[in-house]
C-alpha positions in Angstrom: 63.6 87.2 71.8 66.6 85.9 73.8 68.6 88.9 72.7 65.8 91.2 74.0 65.8 89.4 77.3 69.6 89.6 77.6 69.5 93.3 76.9 66.8 93.8 79.5 68.8 91.9 82.1 72.0 93.9 81.2 70.1 97.2 81.6 68.8 96.0 85.0 72.2 95.0 86.2 73.9 98.3 85.1 71.0 100.3 86.6 71.9 98.7 90.0 75.6 99.5 89.8 76.4 103.0 91.2 78.1 105.6 89.1 80.8 107.8 90.6 81.7 111.3 89.7 84.8 113.2 90.7 86.5 116.3 89.3 89.9 115.4 87.7 92.7 116.3 90.0 94.8 119.3 88.7 97.5 118.0 86.4 95.7 114.7 85.7 93.9 113.6 82.6 91.1 111.0 82.3 91.8 107.5 81.1 89.0 107.3 78.4 89.3 103.6 77.9 88.8 102.6 81.5 85.5 101.9 83.2 84.8 104.1 86.2 87.0 106.9 87.4 90.6 106.7 86.1 93.1 109.6 85.9 96.8 109.8 85.4 99.6 112.4 85.4 102.3 112.7 82.7 104.8 111.2 85.2 102.7 108.2 86.1 100.7 109.0 89.3 97.3 107.2 88.9 93.9 107.6 90.5 91.1 105.1 89.9 88.0 103.8 91.5 86.4 100.4 92.1 83.5 99.0 94.0 83.2 96.2 96.5 80.3 94.8 98.5 79.7 96.2 101.9 79.7 92.7 103.4 79.5 92.1 106.2 77.5 95.3 106.3 79.3 97.8 108.4 80.1 101.5 108.6 83.0 103.6 107.3 84.9 103.5 110.6 84.8 99.7 110.6 86.0 99.4 107.0 88.7 102.1 107.4 90.1 100.2 110.4 89.8 96.8 108.6 91.6 98.1 105.5 94.4 99.6 107.6 94.9 96.4 109.6 94.9 94.2 106.5 97.5 96.3 104.6 99.8 96.7 107.6 99.6 92.9 108.2 100.7 92.5 104.5 103.8 94.7 105.1 102.6 98.1 104.0 103.8 101.0 106.2 101.0 103.4 107.3 102.2 106.9 106.4 99.1 108.9 107.3 95.3 108.8 107.6 92.3 111.0 108.0 88.6 111.3 107.5 86.7 114.1 105.9 83.3 115.2 104.4 82.9 115.9 100.7 81.4 119.1 99.4 78.0 117.3 99.3 78.4 115.9 102.9 79.5 112.4 102.0 81.8 110.8 104.6 85.2 109.5 103.4 88.4 108.2 105.0 91.8 108.1 103.4 94.9 106.1 104.5 98.3 106.4 102.8 100.7 103.5 102.8 104.3 103.3 101.7 105.7 100.2 100.1 108.9 99.3 98.2 108.4 98.9 94.5 111.5 98.0 92.5 114.3 100.3 93.7 112.1 103.1 95.1 109.3 103.7 97.6 105.7 104.1 96.3 102.6 105.4 97.9 99.3 103.6 97.9 96.4 105.9 99.1 93.1 104.2 99.7 90.0 106.3 100.2 86.8 104.7 101.2 83.2 105.8 100.8 80.5 103.5 102.2 77.0 103.9 100.6 74.4 101.3 101.4 75.3 97.9 100.1 78.5 99.2 98.3 81.9 100.5 99.2 83.6 102.8 96.8 87.4 102.8 96.9 89.3 105.6 95.2 92.9 104.4 94.9 95.9 106.7 94.2 99.4 105.4 93.6 102.8 106.4 92.4 106.4 106.9 93.3 106.7 108.6 96.6 108.2 111.9 95.4 105.8 112.3 92.5 102.7 111.2 94.6 103.5 113.8 97.3 103.6 116.6 94.7 100.1 115.4 93.4 98.6 114.7 96.8 97.1 118.2 97.4 95.3 118.1 94.1 94.1 114.5 94.7 92.7 115.6 98.2 90.9 118.5 96.6 89.4 116.3 93.9 88.2 113.8 96.5 86.1 116.6 98.0 84.0 116.5 94.8 83.4 112.7 94.9 79.7 111.8 94.5 77.6 108.7 94.0 74.8 108.7 91.5 72.9 105.5 92.2 
């Protein structure tokens, strides 16, 4: 009986968690063992998603500004930013940051999508030169991002 109750609770919790879909960027393969969206190139550029609570509840502009301020205060150099609409009309904002990692510069690109009580973050990272080659295909894939609640 306890097992049945635990399974019912687990089903309820997973039903509340949003599921994201996004076309794999050109040149990327899906990480099958990772939960959520996770893609990688042969030379190590990665794209993955995660969810955080929209707390305090605010809009995309607020969170994009807060993320930028937070990362710049931590020493990340803002390299570029822009907002867009996906093919299905969902608003998103991306900010690219450059940071030293070992002996080379790396890019961390954070894309935010706010949907109700949740914020979806799609993070892309890799060595600067490799990331810049992959950036157009990542941007194209982000246009297919969707939330299936």
